C-alpha positions as YAML, in Angstrom:
chain: A
units: angstrom
residues:
- id: 1
  name: MET
  ca: [264.16, 182.22, -45.21]
- id: 2
  name: LYS
  ca: [263.92, 183.51, -48.80]
- id: 3
  name: ALA
  ca: [262.99, 186.98, -47.55]
- id: 4
  name: LEU
  ca: [266.04, 186.97, -45.28]
- id: 5
  name: GLN
  ca: [268.34, 185.91, -48.11]
- id: 6
  name: ARG
  ca: [266.97, 188.62, -50.39]
- id: 7
  name: ALA
  ca: [267.56, 191.20, -47.68]
- id: 8
  name: TRP
  ca: [271.20, 190.14, -47.31]
- id: 9
  name: TYR
  ca: [271.89, 191.03, -50.95]
- id: 10
  name: GLU
  ca: [269.87, 194.23, -51.35]
- id: 11
  name: ARG
  ca: [271.72, 197.48, -51.96]
- id: 12
  name: GLU
  ca: [269.93, 199.34, -49.20]
- id: 13
  name: PRO
  ca: [270.07, 197.62, -45.78]
- id: 14
  name: ARG
  ca: [266.73, 196.64, -44.29]
- id: 15
  name: PRO
  ca: [266.16, 198.20, -40.85]
- id: 16
  name: TRP
  ca: [264.78, 194.94, -39.47]
- id: 17
  name: LEU
  ca: [268.23, 193.38, -39.96]
- id: 18
  name: TYR
  ca: [269.82, 195.77, -37.44]
- id: 19
  name: PRO
  ca: [268.70, 193.80, -34.33]
- id: 20
  name: LEU
  ca: [270.57, 190.78, -35.75]
- id: 21
  name: TRP
  ca: [273.89, 192.65, -35.80]
- id: 22
  name: PRO
  ca: [274.89, 191.65, -32.21]
- id: 23
  name: LEU
  ca: [274.19, 188.03, -33.13]
- id: 24
  name: SER
  ca: [276.48, 188.43, -36.15]
- id: 25
  name: LEU
  ca: [279.28, 189.63, -33.88]
- id: 26
  name: LEU
  ca: [278.70, 186.63, -31.63]
- id: 27
  name: PHE
  ca: [278.72, 184.30, -34.65]
- id: 28
  name: LYS
  ca: [281.97, 185.86, -35.86]
- id: 29
  name: VAL
  ca: [283.66, 185.28, -32.50]
- id: 30
  name: ALA
  ca: [282.30, 181.74, -32.24]
- id: 31
  name: ALA
  ca: [283.49, 180.92, -35.77]
- id: 32
  name: ALA
  ca: [287.00, 182.17, -34.99]
- id: 33
  name: TRP
  ca: [287.09, 180.13, -31.74]
- id: 34
  name: ARG
  ca: [285.84, 177.01, -33.52]
- id: 35
  name: ARG
  ca: [288.39, 177.47, -36.27]
- id: 36
  name: GLN
  ca: [291.28, 177.76, -33.81]
- id: 37
  name: ARG
  ca: [290.07, 174.76, -31.81]
- id: 38
  name: GLN
  ca: [289.60, 172.54, -34.86]
- id: 39
  name: ARG
  ca: [292.94, 173.53, -36.36]
- id: 40
  name: ALA
  ca: [294.67, 172.43, -33.16]
- id: 41
  name: ARG
  ca: [293.09, 169.00, -33.63]
- id: 42
  name: ALA
  ca: [293.69, 168.72, -37.37]
- id: 43
  name: ARG
  ca: [295.28, 165.56, -38.65]
- id: 44
  name: PRO
  ca: [298.75, 165.86, -40.20]
- id: 45
  name: ARG
  ca: [299.26, 165.94, -43.93]
- id: 46
  name: GLY
  ca: [298.43, 162.67, -45.66]
- id: 47
  name: GLU
  ca: [299.91, 160.82, -48.60]
- id: 48
  name: ALA
  ca: [298.08, 162.86, -51.26]
- id: 49
  name: PRO
  ca: [297.74, 166.66, -51.40]
- id: 50
  name: VAL
  ca: [294.27, 167.98, -50.54]
- id: 51
  name: ILE
  ca: [292.63, 170.89, -52.35]
- id: 52
  name: VAL
  ca: [289.61, 172.41, -50.61]
- id: 53
  name: VAL
  ca: [287.12, 174.17, -52.91]
- id: 54
  name: GLY
  ca: [284.72, 176.19, -50.78]
- id: 55
  name: ASN
  ca: [283.16, 179.55, -50.07]
- id: 56
  name: ILE
  ca: [282.61, 181.97, -47.21]
- id: 57
  name: SER
  ca: [278.97, 182.73, -48.01]
- id: 58
  name: LEU
  ca: [275.73, 180.80, -47.99]
- id: 59
  name: GLY
  ca: [274.06, 179.95, -51.24]
- id: 60
  name: GLY
  ca: [275.38, 178.80, -54.58]
- id: 61
  name: THR
  ca: [278.66, 180.29, -55.77]
- id: 62
  name: GLY
  ca: [279.59, 177.59, -58.31]
- id: 63
  name: LYS
  ca: [282.06, 175.66, -56.16]
- id: 64
  name: THR
  ca: [280.82, 172.21, -57.26]
- id: 65
  name: ALA
  ca: [280.99, 173.22, -60.93]
- id: 66
  name: LEU
  ca: [284.54, 174.46, -60.37]
- id: 67
  name: LEU
  ca: [285.50, 171.23, -58.63]
- id: 68
  name: ILE
  ca: [284.12, 169.18, -61.54]
- id: 69
  name: ALA
  ca: [286.09, 171.27, -64.03]
- id: 70
  name: LEU
  ca: [289.27, 170.87, -61.96]
- id: 71
  name: ALA
  ca: [288.81, 167.10, -61.64]
- id: 72
  name: ARG
  ca: [288.44, 166.79, -65.40]
- id: 73
  name: GLU
  ca: [291.50, 169.00, -65.99]
- id: 74
  name: PHE
  ca: [293.62, 167.00, -63.56]
- id: 75
  name: ARG
  ca: [292.57, 163.72, -65.19]
- id: 76
  name: ARG
  ca: [293.44, 165.15, -68.60]
- id: 77
  name: ARG
  ca: [296.92, 165.92, -67.28]
- id: 78
  name: GLY
  ca: [297.46, 162.38, -66.02]
- id: 79
  name: PHE
  ca: [296.49, 162.72, -62.36]
- id: 80
  name: ALA
  ca: [294.29, 160.23, -60.53]
- id: 81
  name: PRO
  ca: [292.09, 162.58, -58.46]
- id: 82
  name: GLY
  ca: [289.55, 161.53, -55.85]
- id: 83
  name: VAL
  ca: [286.81, 163.60, -54.23]
- id: 84
  name: ILE
  ca: [285.50, 163.85, -50.69]
- id: 85
  name: SER
  ca: [282.17, 165.43, -49.78]
- id: 86
  name: ARG
  ca: [279.92, 165.94, -46.82]
- id: 87
  name: GLY
  ca: [276.97, 164.76, -48.88]
- id: 88
  name: TYR
  ca: [274.50, 167.42, -47.79]
- id: 89
  name: GLY
  ca: [271.02, 165.93, -47.36]
- id: 90
  name: ALA
  ca: [272.23, 162.32, -47.41]
- id: 91
  name: ASN
  ca: [270.26, 160.12, -45.04]
- id: 92
  name: SER
  ca: [272.41, 157.01, -45.24]
- id: 93
  name: GLY
  ca: [272.57, 155.04, -42.03]
- id: 94
  name: ALA
  ca: [276.25, 154.25, -42.51]
- id: 95
  name: PHE
  ca: [279.22, 156.46, -43.36]
- id: 96
  name: PRO
  ca: [281.60, 156.66, -45.06]
- id: 97
  name: ARG
  ca: [280.09, 155.49, -48.31]
- id: 98
  name: LEU
  ca: [281.03, 155.78, -51.97]
- id: 99
  name: ALA
  ca: [278.88, 157.75, -54.40]
- id: 100
  name: GLN
  ca: [278.59, 156.50, -57.96]
- id: 101
  name: ALA
  ca: [276.90, 157.83, -61.07]
- id: 102
  name: ASP
  ca: [273.83, 155.66, -60.46]
- id: 103
  name: SER
  ca: [273.69, 156.06, -56.66]
- id: 104
  name: ASP
  ca: [270.53, 157.27, -54.95]
- id: 105
  name: PRO
  ca: [270.96, 160.99, -54.15]
- id: 106
  name: ALA
  ca: [268.78, 160.47, -51.06]
- id: 107
  name: GLU
  ca: [271.51, 158.24, -49.62]
- id: 108
  name: CYS
  ca: [274.63, 160.01, -50.89]
- id: 109
  name: GLY
  ca: [273.52, 163.59, -51.54]
- id: 110
  name: ASP
  ca: [272.89, 165.20, -54.92]
- id: 111
  name: GLU
  ca: [276.29, 166.86, -55.35]
- id: 112
  name: PRO
  ca: [278.39, 163.67, -54.81]
- id: 113
  name: VAL
  ca: [276.25, 161.78, -57.35]
- id: 114
  name: LEU
  ca: [276.61, 164.61, -59.87]
- id: 115
  name: ILE
  ca: [280.39, 164.75, -59.30]
- id: 116
  name: ALA
  ca: [280.75, 160.99, -59.77]
- id: 117
  name: ALA
  ca: [278.67, 161.07, -62.96]
- id: 118
  name: SER
  ca: [280.46, 164.11, -64.39]
- id: 119
  name: THR
  ca: [284.07, 163.20, -63.61]
- id: 120
  name: GLY
  ca: [284.39, 159.41, -63.29]
- id: 121
  name: CYS
  ca: [286.41, 160.00, -60.11]
- id: 122
  name: PRO
  ca: [285.90, 158.02, -56.91]
- id: 123
  name: VAL
  ca: [283.79, 160.06, -54.49]
- id: 124
  name: ALA
  ca: [283.75, 159.31, -50.75]
- id: 125
  name: VAL
  ca: [280.89, 160.76, -48.70]
- id: 126
  name: ASP
  ca: [280.94, 161.41, -44.96]
- id: 127
  name: PRO
  ca: [279.96, 164.36, -42.74]
- id: 128
  name: ASP
  ca: [283.39, 163.77, -41.15]
- id: 129
  name: ARG
  ca: [285.66, 164.59, -44.06]
- id: 130
  name: ASN
  ca: [288.69, 163.00, -42.39]
- id: 131
  name: ARG
  ca: [286.87, 159.68, -42.42]
- id: 132
  name: ALA
  ca: [285.92, 160.24, -46.06]
- id: 133
  name: LEU
  ca: [289.58, 160.96, -46.83]
- id: 134
  name: GLY
  ca: [290.69, 157.80, -45.05]
- id: 135
  name: CYS
  ca: [288.16, 155.74, -47.01]
- id: 136
  name: LEU
  ca: [289.28, 157.25, -50.30]
- id: 137
  name: LEU
  ca: [292.99, 156.66, -49.69]
- id: 138
  name: ALA
  ca: [292.40, 153.12, -48.43]
- id: 139
  name: ASP
  ca: [290.24, 151.96, -51.34]
- id: 140
  name: PHE
  ca: [291.66, 153.85, -54.34]
- id: 141
  name: LYS
  ca: [295.04, 154.78, -55.76]
- id: 142
  name: VAL
  ca: [294.56, 158.53, -55.86]
- id: 143
  name: ASP
  ca: [297.39, 161.05, -56.03]
- id: 144
  name: LEU
  ca: [295.28, 164.15, -55.46]
- id: 145
  name: VAL
  ca: [292.17, 164.84, -53.36]
- id: 146
  name: LEU
  ca: [289.54, 167.51, -54.02]
- id: 147
  name: SER
  ca: [287.21, 168.43, -51.17]
- id: 148
  name: ASP
  ca: [283.78, 169.66, -52.23]
- id: 149
  name: ASP
  ca: [283.29, 172.46, -49.71]
- id: 150
  name: GLY
  ca: [284.86, 171.86, -46.29]
- id: 151
  name: LEU
  ca: [286.51, 175.27, -46.07]
- id: 152
  name: GLN
  ca: [285.21, 175.61, -42.52]
- id: 153
  name: HIS
  ca: [285.95, 171.95, -41.64]
- id: 154
  name: TYR
  ca: [289.29, 172.85, -40.11]
- id: 155
  name: ARG
  ca: [290.07, 169.41, -38.73]
- id: 156
  name: LEU
  ca: [290.69, 168.44, -42.35]
- id: 157
  name: HIS
  ca: [294.29, 169.17, -43.34]
- id: 158
  name: ARG
  ca: [294.46, 171.08, -46.60]
- id: 159
  name: ASP
  ca: [297.42, 171.91, -48.81]
- id: 160
  name: VAL
  ca: [295.58, 174.36, -51.07]
- id: 161
  name: GLU
  ca: [292.49, 176.47, -50.39]
- id: 162
  name: ILE
  ca: [290.34, 177.84, -53.20]
- id: 163
  name: ILE
  ca: [287.55, 180.23, -52.23]
- id: 164
  name: VAL
  ca: [284.79, 180.70, -54.82]
- id: 165
  name: VAL
  ca: [282.88, 183.99, -54.94]
- id: 166
  name: ASP
  ca: [279.67, 184.76, -56.82]
- id: 167
  name: GLY
  ca: [280.62, 187.57, -59.20]
- id: 168
  name: GLU
  ca: [277.13, 189.11, -59.13]
- id: 169
  name: ARG
  ca: [276.03, 188.79, -55.50]
- id: 170
  name: ARG
  ca: [279.56, 188.86, -54.05]
- id: 171
  name: PHE
  ca: [279.33, 189.27, -50.23]
- id: 172
  name: GLY
  ca: [275.91, 190.87, -49.90]
- id: 173
  name: ASN
  ca: [275.88, 193.35, -47.03]
- id: 174
  name: GLY
  ca: [279.27, 192.06, -45.82]
- id: 175
  name: LEU
  ca: [277.96, 190.79, -42.47]
- id: 176
  name: THR
  ca: [278.26, 187.33, -40.97]
- id: 177
  name: LEU
  ca: [275.25, 185.20, -40.13]
- id: 178
  name: PRO
  ca: [272.46, 185.82, -39.27]
- id: 179
  name: ALA
  ca: [272.49, 189.52, -40.27]
- id: 180
  name: GLY
  ca: [274.33, 188.69, -43.49]
- id: 181
  name: PRO
  ca: [275.22, 185.75, -45.73]
- id: 182
  name: LEU
  ca: [278.84, 185.21, -44.62]
- id: 183
  name: ARG
  ca: [280.12, 182.15, -42.78]
- id: 184
  name: GLU
  ca: [283.42, 183.95, -42.16]
- id: 185
  name: PRO
  ca: [284.50, 187.60, -42.51]
- id: 186
  name: ILE
  ca: [285.62, 188.92, -45.89]
- id: 187
  name: GLN
  ca: [289.20, 189.16, -44.55]
- id: 188
  name: ARG
  ca: [289.29, 185.34, -44.72]
- id: 189
  name: LEU
  ca: [289.92, 185.68, -48.47]
- id: 190
  name: GLY
  ca: [293.44, 186.87, -47.75]
- id: 191
  name: GLU
  ca: [294.35, 183.58, -46.07]
- id: 192
  name: ALA
  ca: [293.42, 181.38, -49.03]
- id: 193
  name: ASP
  ca: [295.75, 180.29, -51.81]
- id: 194
  name: PHE
  ca: [293.38, 181.38, -54.57]
- id: 195
  name: VAL
  ca: [290.19, 183.41, -54.92]
- id: 196
  name: VAL
  ca: [288.08, 182.46, -57.93]
- id: 197
  name: VAL
  ca: [285.18, 184.67, -59.01]
- id: 198
  name: ASN
  ca: [282.32, 183.04, -60.88]
- id: 199
  name: GLY
  ca: [281.63, 185.91, -63.23]
- id: 200
  name: GLU
  ca: [283.31, 189.30, -63.50]
- id: 201
  name: PRO
  ca: [285.26, 190.49, -60.43]
- id: 202
  name: ASP
  ca: [284.21, 193.84, -58.98]
- id: 203
  name: ARG
  ca: [287.17, 196.06, -59.88]
- id: 204
  name: ALA
  ca: [286.13, 198.66, -57.31]
- id: 205
  name: PHE
  ca: [286.56, 196.14, -54.48]
- id: 206
  name: ASP
  ca: [289.92, 195.93, -52.71]
- id: 207
  name: TRP
  ca: [290.56, 192.20, -53.09]
- id: 208
  name: PRO
  ca: [292.94, 190.72, -50.47]
- id: 209
  name: LEU
  ca: [294.17, 188.36, -53.22]
- id: 210
  name: ARG
  ca: [294.14, 188.81, -56.96]
- id: 211
  name: PRO
  ca: [290.87, 187.20, -58.14]
- id: 212
  name: HIS
  ca: [290.77, 184.77, -61.06]
- id: 213
  name: ALA
  ca: [287.62, 184.98, -63.20]
- id: 214
  name: VAL
  ca: [285.78, 181.88, -64.42]
- id: 215
  name: ALA
  ca: [282.45, 181.51, -66.18]
- id: 216
  name: MET
  ca: [279.82, 178.86, -66.78]
- id: 217
  name: GLU
  ca: [279.29, 178.10, -70.46]
- id: 218
  name: PRO
  ca: [276.09, 176.29, -71.49]
- id: 219
  name: LYS
  ca: [276.82, 173.40, -73.85]
- id: 220
  name: THR
  ca: [273.84, 171.13, -74.47]
- id: 221
  name: LEU
  ca: [270.39, 170.21, -73.26]
- id: 222
  name: VAL
  ca: [270.06, 166.52, -72.41]
- id: 223
  name: ASN
  ca: [266.77, 164.64, -72.34]
- id: 224
  name: LEU
  ca: [266.48, 162.74, -69.05]
- id: 225
  name: HIS
  ca: [264.24, 160.09, -70.57]
- id: 226
  name: SER
  ca: [265.96, 159.31, -73.88]
- id: 227
  name: GLY
  ca: [269.47, 160.72, -73.46]
- id: 228
  name: GLU
  ca: [269.08, 162.87, -76.59]
- id: 229
  name: GLU
  ca: [271.34, 165.94, -76.67]
- id: 230
  name: ARG
  ca: [270.66, 169.21, -78.41]
- id: 231
  name: PRO
  ca: [273.05, 172.17, -78.75]
- id: 232
  name: PHE
  ca: [272.22, 174.95, -76.35]
- id: 233
  name: ASN
  ca: [272.40, 177.59, -79.04]
- id: 234
  name: GLU
  ca: [269.75, 175.79, -81.08]
- id: 235
  name: SER
  ca: [267.49, 178.71, -82.00]
- id: 236
  name: ALA
  ca: [264.52, 176.41, -82.54]
- id: 237
  name: PHE
  ca: [265.01, 174.29, -79.43]
- id: 238
  name: PHE
  ca: [261.25, 174.14, -78.89]
- id: 239
  name: PRO
  ca: [259.53, 176.40, -81.41]
- id: 240
  name: ASP
  ca: [256.77, 178.49, -79.86]
- id: 241
  name: GLU
  ca: [256.87, 176.57, -76.58]
- id: 242
  name: VAL
  ca: [257.39, 177.83, -73.05]
- id: 243
  name: LEU
  ca: [260.46, 176.50, -71.25]
- id: 244
  name: GLN
  ca: [259.47, 175.62, -67.69]
- id: 245
  name: LEU
  ca: [262.60, 176.23, -65.62]
- id: 246
  name: VAL
  ca: [262.56, 174.11, -62.46]
- id: 247
  name: CYS
  ca: [265.37, 174.85, -60.02]
- id: 248
  name: GLY
  ca: [266.35, 173.77, -56.49]
- id: 249
  name: ILE
  ca: [269.84, 175.23, -56.07]
- id: 250
  name: GLY
  ca: [271.34, 177.91, -53.84]
- id: 251
  name: ASN
  ca: [271.28, 180.69, -56.43]
- id: 252
  name: PRO
  ca: [268.62, 179.86, -59.04]
- id: 253
  name: GLU
  ca: [268.95, 183.23, -60.78]
- id: 254
  name: ARG
  ca: [272.24, 182.14, -62.36]
- id: 255
  name: PHE
  ca: [270.49, 179.18, -64.03]
- id: 256
  name: PHE
  ca: [267.51, 181.30, -65.05]
- id: 257
  name: LYS
  ca: [269.81, 183.90, -66.58]
- id: 258
  name: LEU
  ca: [271.59, 181.29, -68.70]
- id: 259
  name: MET
  ca: [268.30, 179.88, -69.95]
- id: 260
  name: ARG
  ca: [266.94, 183.29, -70.84]
- id: 261
  name: GLN
  ca: [269.60, 183.44, -73.56]
- id: 262
  name: LEU
  ca: [267.33, 181.18, -75.64]
- id: 263
  name: PRO
  ca: [264.54, 182.83, -77.66]
- id: 264
  name: ASN
  ca: [261.75, 180.88, -75.96]
- id: 265
  name: PRO
  ca: [259.48, 182.40, -73.34]
- id: 266
  name: VAL
  ca: [260.13, 180.95, -69.90]
- id: 267
  name: ALA
  ca: [258.27, 180.18, -66.69]
- id: 268
  name: GLN
  ca: [260.32, 179.94, -63.49]
- id: 269
  name: PHE
  ca: [259.68, 177.52, -60.62]
- id: 270
  name: GLU
  ca: [261.92, 177.84, -57.55]
- id: 271
  name: PHE
  ca: [262.40, 175.16, -54.91]
- id: 272
  name: PRO
  ca: [264.67, 175.17, -51.82]
- id: 273
  name: ASP
  ca: [268.34, 174.29, -52.24]
- id: 274
  name: HIS
  ca: [268.94, 170.50, -52.29]
- id: 275
  name: TYR
  ca: [265.18, 169.94, -52.61]
- id: 276
  name: ARG
  ca: [264.29, 166.27, -52.92]
- id: 277
  name: PHE
  ca: [262.02, 166.24, -55.96]
- id: 278
  name: ARG
  ca: [259.09, 163.87, -56.32]
- id: 279
  name: ALA
  ca: [256.93, 163.07, -59.33]
- id: 280
  name: GLU
  ca: [254.06, 164.88, -57.60]
- id: 281
  name: ASP
  ca: [255.99, 168.16, -57.77]
- id: 282
  name: PHE
  ca: [255.59, 168.15, -61.55]
- id: 283
  name: ALA
  ca: [251.88, 167.37, -61.50]
- id: 284
  name: SER
  ca: [250.88, 170.51, -59.63]
- id: 285
  name: GLY
  ca: [251.95, 174.07, -58.95]
- id: 286
  name: GLY
  ca: [251.28, 175.25, -62.49]
- id: 287
  name: ILE
  ca: [253.80, 172.99, -64.29]
- id: 288
  name: ASP
  ca: [252.32, 171.96, -67.65]
- id: 289
  name: ALA
  ca: [252.98, 168.34, -68.67]
- id: 290
  name: ARG
  ca: [252.72, 169.34, -72.35]
- id: 291
  name: GLN
  ca: [255.53, 171.91, -72.21]
- id: 292
  name: PRO
  ca: [259.29, 171.17, -71.83]
- id: 293
  name: VAL
  ca: [260.71, 171.15, -68.30]
- id: 294
  name: VAL
  ca: [264.38, 172.21, -68.00]
- id: 295
  name: MET
  ca: [266.52, 171.87, -64.88]
- id: 296
  name: THR
  ca: [270.14, 171.87, -63.74]
- id: 297
  name: GLU
  ca: [272.18, 168.66, -63.75]
- id: 298
  name: LYS
  ca: [272.26, 168.78, -59.96]
- id: 299
  name: ASP
  ca: [268.46, 168.68, -59.85]
- id: 300
  name: ALA
  ca: [268.28, 166.17, -62.70]
- id: 301
  name: VAL
  ca: [270.04, 163.41, -60.73]
- id: 302
  name: LYS
  ca: [267.08, 163.48, -58.32]
- id: 303
  name: CYS
  ca: [264.49, 163.21, -61.10]
- id: 304
  name: ARG
  ca: [265.89, 160.32, -63.15]
- id: 305
  name: GLY
  ca: [263.57, 157.71, -61.64]
- id: 306
  name: PHE
  ca: [260.35, 159.41, -62.78]
- id: 307
  name: ALA
  ca: [261.54, 161.53, -65.73]
- id: 308
  name: ARG
  ca: [259.10, 162.00, -68.59]
- id: 309
  name: ASP
  ca: [260.04, 162.63, -72.19]
- id: 310
  name: ASN
  ca: [259.65, 166.40, -71.70]
- id: 311
  name: PHE
  ca: [262.33, 166.54, -68.97]
- id: 312
  name: TRP
  ca: [265.63, 168.17, -69.99]
- id: 313
  name: ALA
  ca: [268.83, 169.08, -68.12]
- id: 314
  name: LEU
  ca: [271.18, 171.92, -68.96]
- id: 315
  name: ARG
  ca: [274.74, 170.65, -69.31]
- id: 316
  name: ALA
  ca: [277.14, 173.52, -68.66]
- id: 317
  name: GLU
  ca: [280.89, 173.61, -68.09]
- id: 318
  name: MET
  ca: [283.09, 176.03, -66.21]
- id: 319
  name: ASN
  ca: [285.92, 177.51, -68.24]
- id: 320
  name: LEU
  ca: [289.27, 177.46, -66.44]
- id: 321
  name: PRO
  ca: [291.80, 180.17, -67.35]
- id: 322
  name: ARG
  ca: [295.02, 178.48, -68.43]
- id: 323
  name: GLU
  ca: [297.07, 181.02, -66.49]
- id: 324
  name: TRP
  ca: [295.29, 180.09, -63.26]
- id: 325
  name: VAL
  ca: [295.60, 176.33, -63.85]
- id: 326
  name: GLU
  ca: [299.34, 176.75, -64.28]
- id: 327
  name: ALA
  ca: [299.53, 178.78, -61.07]
- id: 328
  name: LEU
  ca: [297.58, 176.06, -59.25]
- id: 329
  name: LEU
  ca: [299.92, 173.37, -60.55]
- id: 330
  name: GLN
  ca: [302.89, 175.44, -59.45]
- id: 331
  name: ARG
  ca: [301.40, 175.71, -55.97]
- id: 332
  name: LEU
  ca: [300.78, 171.96, -55.92]
- id: 333
  name: GLY
  ca: [304.37, 171.38, -57.01]
- id: 334
  name: SER
  ca: [305.44, 171.96, -53.41]
- id: 335
  name: PHE
  ca: [303.59, 168.78, -52.44]
- id: 336
  name: SER
  ca: [303.46, 166.61, -55.57]
- id: 337
  name: ALA
  ca: [306.18, 165.43, -57.93]
- id: 338
  name: LYS
  ca: [303.52, 164.79, -60.58]
- id: 339
  name: ALA
  ca: [302.36, 168.41, -60.31]
- id: 340
  name: ARG
  ca: [305.92, 169.60, -60.88]
- id: 341
  name: GLY
  ca: [306.09, 167.38, -63.95]
- id: 342
  name: ASN
  ca: [302.91, 168.99, -65.34]
- id: 343
  name: LEU
  ca: [304.25, 172.54, -65.17]
...
């Protein structure tokens, strides 16, 4: 699978991808048919506006980080936001369920637990996002709903669509699955309300909508065992020690690149996206128990139960351009009196 993903994003197309092109056309047609069918069955608009934060490509684009930043911004402005999520990897026997900061990621999924811990918002988890939405509105007084992913879950009514694009990898070879990384064609960008690029937008690309640039800014490193925090720009974070970067997210290179800003030498250890870490993973595979281990917050929520004193998590925040936040509030003003009051 890793070899296939690398091939999707290489500058020169691999010849062995060509036989997959007919399957990509079939996938594209099937996705359009599914979209039309689900939209016909979509529930009508509910009592709170719904913002879907998603992407059209596989792999990490930063959508969950953007959702967390938006939830915090909305709370700062006096909203009472709630979040719905599929809960990828959750093996709970009963849905919907509520994710909390101390929930087991194996039951709720790693992203819902991270969102709950990072925002303080109620988070409802269900593969059927309409059921999650119903649970959220029934149990909490929320005036705004953020959907973590769900762009292709067309039975979910949405008032605002935000598509997040990786500023470095962008759309790879531009093909839909399985010959490329796209869940939907690039033209889908033109149907969204906003396109947000995590990084610098490619100015040579003819964007269907004006892209808004955001960026992840590393803040602190948090010890999973003690809770100690150290500034990220601490030049002597661990003098003369190797930072062992452990990562199980869709695009680990973004995390590795942030960590390489520190002066320490690094060793990189990649795991599959949403990997369910165990203590045994840190006792083998070349990971040194005497050297610091650094991971993302998403991975850290799955390691809390067996964290040692050399386990650290990078706490980073996504910067939101004020201009774009105001444009989003203006768009929400069509559905929410509170949004109009925040303009």
